[in-house]
KETORZA-14670 format. One record per atom (N, C-alpha, C, O): residue number from 1; y, x, z. Coordinates in Angstrom, 3 decimals, decimal comma, always signed. Example, Ala and Ser with C-alpha at 12.3 -4.5 7.8 and 13.67 -1.06 7.14 Angstrom:
BEGIN
    k         y         x         z
    1    -5,690   +13,190    +7,800
    1    -4,500   +12,300    +7,800
    1    -3,300   +13,200    +7,800
    1    -3,319   +14,236    +8,465
    2    -2,250   +12,850    +7,080
    2    -1,060   +13,670    +7,140
    2    +0,030   +12,900    +7,870
    2    +1,138   +13,409    +8,039
//
This chain:
BEGIN
    k         y         x         z
    1   +99,858  +109,703  +106,013
    1   +98,530  +110,016  +106,499
    1   +97,751  +111,146  +105,200
    1   +97,853  +111,162  +103,974
    2   +97,138  +111,822  +105,973
    2   +96,423  +113,011  +105,205
    2   +95,062  +112,333  +104,724
    2   +94,766  +111,156  +104,930
    3   +94,339  +113,203  +104,098
    3   +92,957  +112,802  +103,421
    3   +92,082  +112,406  +104,621
    3   +91,499  +111,323  +104,666
    4   +92,023  +113,275  +105,529
    4   +90,897  +113,072  +106,644
    4   +91,366  +111,805  +107,564
    4   +90,507  +111,112  +108,110
    5   +92,589  +111,561  +107,698
    5   +93,068  +110,268  +108,452
    5   +92,682  +109,151  +107,588
    5   +92,091  +108,233  +108,158
    6   +92,885  +109,043  +106,387
    6   +92,614  +107,949  +105,525
    6   +90,876  +107,654  +105,634
    6   +90,331  +106,568  +105,831
    7   +90,317  +108,820  +105,463
    7   +88,798  +108,606  +105,558
    7   +88,464  +108,181  +106,857
    7   +87,651  +107,260  +106,932
    8   +88,928  +108,665  +107,911
    8   +88,618  +108,160  +109,191
    8   +88,968  +106,605  +109,303
    8   +88,131  +105,798  +109,708
    9   +90,152  +106,268  +108,950
    9   +90,386  +104,890  +109,066
    9   +89,553  +103,931  +108,191
    9   +89,343  +102,766  +108,529
   10   +89,078  +104,490  +107,026
   10   +88,109  +103,803  +106,324
   10   +86,857  +103,489  +106,875
   10   +86,275  +102,418  +106,704
   11   +86,396  +104,562  +107,627
   11   +85,057  +104,476  +108,327
   11   +85,243  +103,499  +109,475
   11   +84,362  +102,680  +109,737
   12   +86,466  +103,577  +110,219
   12   +86,675  +102,541  +111,295
   12   +86,500  +101,021  +110,812
   12   +85,802  +100,171  +111,366
   13   +87,299  +100,857  +109,635
   13   +87,359   +99,532  +109,207
   13   +85,878   +99,076  +108,730
   13   +85,523   +97,905  +108,862
   14   +85,034  +100,065  +108,168
   14   +83,796   +99,668  +107,657
   14   +82,911   +99,139  +108,834
   14   +82,211   +98,136  +108,691
   15   +82,968   +99,843  +109,994
   15   +82,375   +99,721  +111,273
   15   +82,863   +98,361  +111,669
   15   +82,058   +97,450  +111,866
   16   +84,169   +98,193  +111,793
   16   +84,496   +96,698  +112,258
   16   +84,086   +95,603  +111,336
   16   +83,823   +94,486  +111,782
   17   +84,025   +95,874  +110,106
   17   +83,611   +94,790  +109,065
   17   +82,151   +94,304  +109,301
   17   +81,790   +93,127  +109,313
   18   +81,310   +95,485  +109,501
   18   +80,014   +95,253  +109,879
   18   +79,517   +94,317  +111,068
   18   +78,641   +93,455  +111,132
   19   +80,455   +94,848  +112,009
   19   +80,378   +93,877  +113,450
   19   +80,913   +92,424  +113,243
   19   +80,475   +91,433  +113,826
   20   +81,811   +92,442  +112,429
   20   +82,482   +90,998  +112,229
   20   +81,328   +90,278  +111,401
   20   +80,991   +89,171  +111,821
   21   +80,792   +90,694  +110,458
   21   +79,606   +90,139  +109,732
   21   +78,634   +89,737  +110,579
   21   +78,225   +88,581  +110,467
   22   +78,079   +90,607  +111,586
   22   +77,094   +90,112  +112,523
   22   +77,471   +89,041  +113,320
   22   +76,699   +88,109  +113,544
   23   +78,770   +89,110  +113,835
   23   +79,410   +88,027  +114,611
   23   +79,381   +86,649  +113,703
   23   +78,843   +85,617  +114,105
   24   +79,880   +86,746  +112,723
   24   +79,869   +85,580  +111,779
   24   +78,538   +84,893  +111,595
   24   +78,371   +83,679  +111,719
   25   +77,534   +85,840  +111,264
   25   +76,173   +85,310  +111,317
   25   +75,920   +84,501  +112,450
   25   +75,598   +83,329  +112,254
   26   +76,025   +84,988  +113,740
   26   +75,726   +84,366  +114,768
   26   +76,547   +83,000  +115,012
   26   +75,980   +81,987  +115,422
   27   +77,833   +83,048  +114,747
   27   +78,475   +81,927  +114,837
   27   +78,080   +80,812  +113,873
   27   +78,159   +79,629  +114,203
   28   +77,677   +81,190  +112,744
   28   +77,140   +80,174  +111,673
   28   +75,837   +79,560  +112,182
   28   +75,587   +78,397  +111,866
   29   +75,049   +80,204  +112,894
   29   +73,944   +79,573  +113,559
   29   +74,138   +78,586  +114,599
   29   +73,389   +77,621  +114,753
   30   +75,287   +78,873  +115,405
   30   +75,720   +77,723  +116,324
   30   +76,955   +76,834  +115,911
   30   +77,631   +76,153  +116,682
   31   +77,106   +76,956  +114,669
   31   +78,254   +76,121  +114,038
   31   +79,611   +76,406  +114,664
   31   +80,354   +75,463  +114,937
   32   +79,961   +77,643  +114,898
   32   +81,047   +78,052  +115,684
   32   +82,225   +77,945  +114,502
   32   +82,060   +77,667  +113,314
   33   +83,339   +78,223  +115,135
   33   +84,581   +78,438  +114,195
   33   +84,502   +79,589  +113,425
   33   +84,564   +80,680  +113,992
   34   +84,368   +79,512  +112,148
   34   +84,272   +80,858  +111,398
   34   +85,646   +81,138  +110,692
   34   +85,707   +82,187  +110,050
   35   +86,621   +80,430  +110,726
   35   +87,910   +80,824  +110,023
   35   +88,527   +82,026  +110,477
   35   +88,814   +82,794  +109,559
   36   +88,826   +82,430  +111,676
   36   +89,299   +83,550  +112,137
   36   +88,645   +84,683  +111,667
   36   +89,270   +85,490  +110,979
   37   +87,174   +84,900  +112,011
   37   +86,507   +85,863  +111,385
   37   +86,557   +86,090  +109,961
   37   +86,687   +87,240  +109,542
   38   +86,459   +85,016  +109,102
   38   +86,705   +85,129  +107,831
   38   +88,061   +85,639  +107,349
   38   +88,230   +86,377  +106,379
   39   +88,959   +85,171  +108,119
   39   +90,379   +85,681  +107,782
   39   +90,490   +87,215  +108,180
   39   +91,143   +87,916  +107,406
   40   +89,987   +87,753  +109,178
   40   +89,886   +89,074  +109,502
   40   +89,300   +89,933  +108,441
   40   +89,837   +90,934  +107,966
   41   +87,929   +89,350  +108,057
   41   +87,123   +90,189  +107,108
   41   +87,952   +90,324  +105,651
   41   +87,878   +91,312  +104,921
   42   +88,641   +89,298  +105,421
   42   +89,551   +89,327  +104,294
   42   +90,554   +90,344  +104,196
   42   +90,789   +91,001  +103,181
   43   +91,206   +90,455  +105,443
   43   +92,214   +91,370  +105,693
   43   +91,559   +92,751  +105,757
   43   +92,216   +93,688  +105,302
   44   +90,492   +92,966  +106,203
   44   +90,091   +94,309  +106,201
   44   +89,504   +94,802  +104,733
   44   +89,504   +95,971  +104,348
   45   +89,024   +93,711  +104,028
   45   +88,830   +94,083  +102,554
   45   +89,932   +94,521  +101,702
   45   +89,851   +95,359  +100,805
   46   +91,155   +93,759  +102,135
   46   +92,352   +94,324  +101,433
   46   +92,663   +95,693  +101,844
   46   +92,863   +96,566  +101,000
   47   +92,716   +95,932  +103,150
   47   +93,100   +97,337  +103,708
   47   +92,351   +98,343  +103,048
   47   +92,889   +99,336  +102,558
   48   +90,946   +98,096  +103,011
   48   +89,964   +99,181  +102,633
   48   +90,395   +99,375  +101,051
   48   +90,405  +100,523  +100,607
   49   +90,695   +98,447  +100,332
   49   +91,046   +98,694   +98,829
   49   +92,286   +99,381   +98,809
   49   +92,383  +100,313   +98,011
   50   +93,357   +99,073   +99,609
   50   +94,486   +99,789   +99,552
   50   +94,181  +101,420   +99,889
   50   +94,570  +102,381   +99,224
   51   +93,511  +101,435  +100,906
   51   +93,214  +102,904  +101,464
   51   +92,370  +103,549  +100,451
   51   +92,599  +104,739  +100,238
   52   +91,418  +102,963   +99,778
   52   +90,659  +103,714   +98,819
   52   +91,573  +104,062   +97,552
   52   +91,455  +105,137   +96,965
   53   +92,363  +103,215   +97,226
   53   +93,286  +103,593   +96,009
   53   +94,114  +104,738   +96,419
   53   +94,308  +105,639   +95,604
   54   +94,733  +104,808   +97,854
   54   +95,540  +105,857   +98,246
   54   +94,593  +107,250   +98,030
   54   +95,076  +108,242   +97,484
   55   +93,462  +107,223   +98,425
   55   +92,483  +108,288   +98,447
   55   +92,326  +108,677   +96,897
   55   +92,336  +109,866   +96,577
   56   +92,195  +107,751   +96,022
   56   +92,109  +108,136   +94,679
   56   +93,314  +108,823   +93,976
   56   +93,239  +109,612   +93,033
   57   +94,614  +108,315   +94,699
   57   +95,694  +108,931   +94,015
   57   +96,045  +110,414   +94,624
   57   +96,960  +111,106   +94,177
   58   +95,285  +110,762   +95,586
   58   +95,824  +112,010   +96,253
   58   +95,341  +113,156   +95,362
   58   +95,623  +114,320   +95,645
//
């Protein structure tokens, strides 16, 4: 991946993260099952961390 591809992927992940947070808030208000969303949020955080490290190393 080049720098532009990494930056684009980071932007996509941040957008997905914000959408998931919004959905999580909705589910909390109706006492829904939060585990799958929390698991995906954690995975996105790890992937963002990894991509940001790759960017720093370029």
